[in-house]
C-alpha positions in Angstrom: -11.4 7.7 -9.4 -10.3 6.2 -6.1 -8.4 8.6 -4.0 -5.8 7.2 -1.6 -4.4 9.0 1.4 -1.4 7.5 3.3 -0.4 8.3 6.8 1.8 7.0 9.6 5.3 7.6 8.3 8.0 9.1 10.4 11.4 8.6 12.1 12.0 5.4 14.0 15.1 3.7 15.4 16.4 0.5 14.0 14.5 -2.4 15.5 11.4 -0.4 16.0 7.9 -0.7 14.5 5.7 1.5 12.5 2.2 1.1 11.0 1.2 2.9 7.8 -2.4 3.5 6.9 -3.9 4.0 3.5 -7.5 5.3 3.4 -9.5 4.8 0.3 -12.3 7.1 -0.9 -14.3 4.0 -2.1 -15.3 0.7 -0.7 -12.2 -1.4 -0.8 -14.2 -4.5 -2.0 -14.6 -2.5 -5.2 -10.8 -2.4 -5.7 -9.2 -5.6 -7.1 -5.8 -5.1 -5.4 -4.5 -2.7 -2.9 -0.7 -2.6 -2.4 2.2 -0.9 -0.7 5.2 0.1 -2.7 8.4 1.9 -1.6 11.0 3.9 -3.3 14.3 5.0 -1.8 16.3 7.8 -3.4 18.0 6.7 -6.6 16.1 3.4 -6.7 13.1 2.1 -8.6 9.8 1.8 -6.9 9.3 -1.7 -5.6 6.3 -3.8 -4.5 6.3 -4.4 -0.7 3.0 -6.1 0.0 -0.4 -6.5 -1.7 -3.9 -7.6 -0.7 -6.6 -8.6 -3.1 -10.3 -8.1 -2.8 -10.6 -11.8 -1.8 -8.2 -11.2 1.1 -5.2 -13.0 -0.5 -1.9 -11.4 0.3 1.6 -11.5 -1.2 4.9 -10.0 0.0 8.3 -9.1 -1.4 10.8 -11.7 -0.3 12.8 -9.0 1.6 9.9 -8.3 4.0 8.3 -11.6 4.5 7.9 -12.3 8.2 8.8 -8.7 9.0 5.8 -6.7 7.4 2.1 -7.5 7.4 -0.5 -6.1 5.2 -4.1 -6.0 6.6 -7.4 -4.2 6.0 -10.3 -2.7 7.8 -13.3 -3.0 5.5 -15.5 -0.8 7.7 -12.9 2.0 7.5 -11.9 1.4 3.8 -8.4 1.4 5.0 -5.4 -0.8 4.3 -2.5 -1.0 6.8 1.2 -2.0 6.6 2.5 -3.2 9.9 6.3 -2.9 9.9 8.4 -4.7 12.5 12.1 -5.0 13.2 12.8 -2.0 10.9 16.3 -1.6 9.5 17.9 1.4 7.9 17.4 -0.3 4.5 13.7 0.0 5.0 13.9 3.8 4.8 12.0 5.0 1.8 8.8 6.8 0.7 6.0 4.3 0.9 3.2 4.6 -1.5 -0.3 3.1 -1.6 -1.6 1.7 -4.9 -5.0 0.7 -6.1 -5.7 -1.4 -9.2 -9.3 -1.8 -10.2 -11.7 -1.7 -13.2 -15.0 0.2 -13.9 -17.6 -0.2 -16.5 -17.8 3.2 -18.2 -20.6 2.7 -20.6 -22.5 0.0 -22.5 -23.7 -2.5 -23.3 -21.5 -3.8 -24.6 -19.5 -2.9 -21.6 -16.7 -0.4 -22.0 -14.3 -1.4 -19.2 -11.6 1.0 -18.0 -8.7 -0.1 -15.9 -7.2 2.2 -13.2 -3.9 2.2 -11.5 -4.0 5.0 -8.8 -1.4 6.1 -6.4 -1.4 8.0 -3.1 1.0 10.9 -2.4 3.4 8.8 -0.3 4.5 8.8 3.3 8.2 9.0 4.3 9.7 6.3 6.6 13.2 7.0 8.0 14.9 4.3 10.0 17.9 5.5 12.0 20.8 3.2 12.9 
């Protein structure tokens, strides 16, 4: 299965910027969707941004224009560039990969995967 390793979290002042990285153990073109989610204490995990294998992106309304998701295919890495950070952006940020693999066949036995990284903590001070 695809292994995901996040990095780049830390403490930043309000108004500052931070870039998170998510390194994939496999070629990111083999992954249908790579996404960033976040979860603050006592809240549900929410989608922040996603990028599909064709390069299409989508964002949560709360971060549009503030965050940008990008990828470096050569490094099999997806990034989340976060600007104008606010205390409400404080959370643990998780990388997620959704993909499918043919396990056996024919006929093809297709298995769908939904893998998570360990998370990286972002704290924005006021």
